[in-house]
C-alpha positions as CSV (number, residue, x, y, z in Angstrom):
1,X,229.5,53.1,22.7
2,X,228.6,52.2,26.3
3,X,231.3,54.5,27.6
4,X,229.9,57.4,25.4
5,X,226.4,56.8,26.7
6,X,227.7,56.7,30.3
7,X,229.6,59.9,29.7
8,X,226.5,61.6,28.2
9,X,224.4,60.4,31.1
10,X,226.9,61.7,33.6
11,X,227.0,65.1,31.8
12,X,223.2,65.3,31.9
13,X,223.2,64.7,35.6
14,X,225.8,67.4,36.2
15,X,223.8,69.9,34.0
16,X,220.6,69.1,35.8
17,X,222.2,69.2,39.2
18,X,223.5,72.7,38.5
19,X,220.2,73.9,37.2
20,X,217.3,74.4,39.5
21,X,214.2,74.6,37.5
22,X,212.9,78.1,37.9
23,X,209.4,77.1,36.9
24,X,209.3,80.1,34.6
25,X,207.2,80.4,31.5
26,X,210.4,79.9,29.3
27,X,213.3,77.5,29.8
28,X,216.9,78.4,30.2
29,X,219.9,77.8,28.0
30,X,221.2,75.2,30.6
31,X,217.8,73.4,30.4
32,X,218.0,73.4,26.6
33,X,221.5,71.9,26.6
34,X,220.4,69.2,29.1
35,X,217.5,68.3,26.8
36,X,219.9,68.1,23.8
37,X,222.2,65.7,25.7
38,X,219.1,63.5,26.6
39,X,218.1,63.6,22.9
40,X,221.6,62.7,21.6
41,X,221.8,59.8,24.1
42,X,218.4,58.5,23.0
43,X,219.3,59.0,19.3
44,X,222.5,56.9,19.7
45,X,220.6,54.1,21.5
46,X,217.8,53.8,18.9
47,X,217.6,56.4,16.1
48,X,214.2,55.5,14.7
49,X,212.5,55.3,18.1
50,X,214.2,58.5,19.2
51,X,213.0,60.5,16.2
52,X,209.5,59.1,16.7
53,X,209.6,60.3,20.4
54,X,210.8,63.8,19.3
55,X,208.1,64.1,16.7
56,X,205.4,63.1,19.2
57,X,206.6,65.6,21.8
58,X,207.3,62.9,24.5
59,X,207.5,64.9,27.7
60,X,211.2,64.3,28.2
61,X,211.7,66.1,24.9
62,X,209.2,68.9,25.2
63,X,209.2,71.4,28.1
64,X,207.6,74.8,27.9
65,X,209.2,76.4,24.8
66,X,211.8,73.7,24.4
67,X,211.6,70.9,21.9
68,X,214.0,68.7,20.0
69,X,214.6,69.1,16.3
70,X,216.7,66.9,14.1
71,X,217.8,67.0,10.4
72,X,219.7,64.8,8.0
73,X,223.4,65.9,8.2
74,X,223.8,65.3,4.5
75,X,220.9,67.2,2.9
76,X,219.4,69.3,5.7
77,X,216.0,67.7,5.6
78,X,214.2,67.8,9.0
79,X,213.5,64.4,10.4
80,X,212.1,65.7,13.7
81,X,210.4,69.1,14.3
82,X,207.1,70.1,15.7
83,X,206.1,71.7,12.4
84,X,208.7,71.4,9.7
85,X,209.4,67.7,9.0
86,X,210.7,67.2,5.4
87,X,211.7,70.9,5.1
88,X,215.3,72.0,4.6
89,X,216.9,73.6,7.7
90,X,219.1,75.7,5.4
91,X,216.1,77.7,4.3
92,X,215.4,79.0,7.8
93,X,215.7,82.8,8.2
94,X,215.3,84.8,11.4
95,X,212.9,87.6,11.9
96,X,215.7,89.9,10.8
97,X,216.2,88.0,7.5
98,X,219.5,86.4,8.6
99,X,219.9,82.9,7.1
100,X,220.5,81.1,10.5
101,X,219.5,77.7,9.1
102,X,222.6,77.7,6.9
103,X,224.7,78.4,10.0
104,X,223.1,75.6,11.9
105,X,223.7,73.2,9.0
106,X,227.4,74.2,8.6
107,X,228.4,74.4,12.2
108,X,227.2,71.1,13.6
109,X,230.0,68.8,14.9
110,X,230.1,65.3,16.3
111,X,230.0,65.2,20.1
112,X,230.3,68.9,20.5
113,X,227.5,71.5,21.2
114,X,227.6,74.4,18.9
115,X,225.6,77.6,19.6
116,X,223.9,79.6,16.8
117,X,222.2,82.9,17.7
118,X,219.2,84.2,15.8
119,X,216.2,86.5,16.1
120,X,212.8,85.0,16.3
121,X,209.3,86.2,17.1
122,X,208.5,86.0,20.9
123,X,205.5,83.7,21.4
124,X,202.2,85.6,21.8
125,X,203.6,89.0,20.9
126,X,204.8,91.1,18.0
127,X,208.2,91.5,19.7
128,X,211.3,89.8,18.2
129,X,213.7,88.2,20.6
130,X,217.1,86.6,20.6
131,X,217.2,82.8,20.6
132,X,220.1,80.4,20.8
133,X,220.0,77.1,19.1
134,X,222.3,74.4,20.6
135,X,223.1,71.7,18.1
136,X,225.2,68.6,18.0
137,X,225.8,66.0,15.3
138,X,225.3,62.3,16.0
139,X,226.1,60.1,13.0
140,X,223.9,61.1,10.1
141,X,221.7,63.3,12.2
142,X,222.1,66.8,13.7
143,X,219.8,67.5,16.6
144,X,219.2,70.7,18.5
145,X,217.2,72.6,21.1
146,X,216.6,76.4,21.0
147,X,216.0,78.7,24.0
148,X,215.1,82.4,24.2
149,X,217.9,84.4,25.5
150,X,215.6,87.2,26.7
151,X,212.0,87.6,27.8
152,X,209.5,89.9,26.1
153,X,209.3,93.4,27.5
154,X,206.3,94.3,29.6
155,X,204.9,96.5,26.7
156,X,205.0,93.6,24.1
157,X,201.6,92.7,22.9
């Protein structure tokens, strides 16, 4: 367990060292993955406390458009999410109608980041944008962080 935590911590350091925060309005995929590794490390250390931190948007787990979500690996019920606790992840559909929640549920693996791409409304506009959810299973929980792949065009309202 200590070796796994040390490995996750080292990986976080590498990801953060390779990523200079651009200070942009939206975070990058690399920043999303780094947040996910922090969340998984926290979850493995103390699941109950970690989920509480995620649900209360502790600053280490909330940055611009990034936030941690988690759900029960057995039944898909969100345990951490800024707006959907107790909902079933499998019911999520993208702006294009694609059932990406089912993909998130089915693809999660222990100690391995999986990427699921979906279409979601871009904040503050009517434009739909591509997002990537990065998810990893840790015991009976699956956690993830999503990042926009593209920015809204200048004409989006």
